[in-house]
C-alpha positions in Angstrom: -1.1 3.5 36.1 -2.6 3.0 32.6 -0.5 3.0 29.4 -1.6 6.5 28.5 -0.1 7.9 31.7 2.9 5.6 31.6 4.0 6.8 28.3 3.5 10.5 28.7 -0.1 11.2 27.7 -1.2 13.2 24.7 2.2 14.4 23.7 3.5 10.8 23.2 0.3 9.6 21.6 0.4 12.5 19.2 4.0 11.6 18.3 3.1 8.0 17.8 0.1 8.8 15.6 1.9 11.4 13.5 4.9 9.0 12.9 2.5 6.1 12.2 0.7 8.0 9.4 3.9 9.3 8.0 5.1 5.7 7.6 1.8 4.5 6.3 1.6 7.1 3.6 5.2 6.3 2.6 4.1 2.7 1.8 3.3 2.2 -1.9 0.7 -0.4 -1.1 -1.1 1.8 1.5 -0.9 5.4 0.4 -3.8 5.2 -2.0 -6.2 4.7 1.0 -5.3 8.2 2.1 -5.3 10.2 -1.1 -8.5 12.1 -0.4 -8.3 12.1 3.3 -8.0 15.2 5.5 -4.9 14.0 7.3 -4.9 16.6 10.1 -8.5 15.6 10.9 -7.6 11.9 10.8 -4.6 12.4 13.0 -6.7 14.4 15.6 -9.3 11.7 15.5 -6.8 8.9 15.8 -5.0 10.6 18.7 -8.2 10.7 20.6 -9.0 7.1 19.7 -5.6 5.8 20.7 -5.6 7.9 23.9 -8.9 6.3 24.8 -7.7 2.8 24.0 -4.6 3.3 26.2 -6.8 4.4 29.1 -6.6 8.2 28.7 -9.2 10.8 29.3 -10.0 11.4 25.7 -13.6 10.4 24.9 -14.0 8.7 21.6 -17.2 9.6 19.8 -16.5 8.7 16.2 -17.9 6.1 14.0 -17.3 2.4 14.7 -14.3 0.7 13.1 -16.5 -1.3 10.7 -18.4 1.8 9.5 -15.2 3.8 9.1 -13.5 1.1 7.0 -16.5 -0.1 5.0 -16.0 -0.1 1.3 -12.3 0.4 1.5 -11.6 -3.2 0.4 -8.8 -3.6 3.0 -7.1 -7.0 2.8 -5.4 -9.1 5.4 -2.1 -8.2 3.9 -2.8 -4.5 4.2 -4.0 -4.9 7.8 -0.8 -6.8 8.6 1.4 -4.1 7.1 -0.4 -1.4 9.1 0.0 -3.5 12.2 3.8 -3.9 11.5 4.2 -0.2 11.0 2.4 0.5 14.3 4.6 -2.0 16.1 7.7 -0.4 14.7 6.6 3.0 15.8 5.8 1.8 19.3 9.3 0.2 19.5 10.9 3.4 18.3 9.2 5.5 21.0 10.5 3.1 23.6 7.4 1.3 24.6 8.2 -1.8 26.6 7.7 -5.2 24.9 4.9 -6.3 27.2 3.0 -3.1 26.6 3.5 -3.4 22.8 2.0 -6.9 23.0 -1.0 -5.5 24.8 -1.5 -2.8 22.2 -1.0 -5.2 19.3 -3.5 -7.6 20.9 -6.1 -4.8 20.8 -5.1 -4.1 17.2 -5.5 -7.8 16.3 -8.9 -7.9 17.8 -10.1 -5.3 15.3 -9.2 -7.4 12.2 -12.8 -8.6 11.5 -14.2 -5.1 11.7 -11.6 -3.7 9.2 -10.7 -6.4 6.7 -13.2 -6.9 3.9 -11.3 -8.8 1.2 -8.6 -11.3 0.9 
């Protein structure tokens, strides 16, 4: 069983993504990245992306991470804060520690495609 199935499929992934963005937007250091973003579109897109990453049936057809984040001047500190928020959300929904480590390993592997400045 993959992580997508183990944790309840789209319903759980949607909950994770919505809570994640709620927490990200609440951060004074991160909210400016989302001022002119269609959040419903982003949440839909991210739900599909995360579902795909977790082994679900959603097919991700969006831009690559480096293209999506190009020009945003994301720092390592911002990347780390986003990762911490995601980890907190995963813990809050009851994901097991080993599975959180797997997800966070995937997140860590994206750092070079997302971070532009330090």
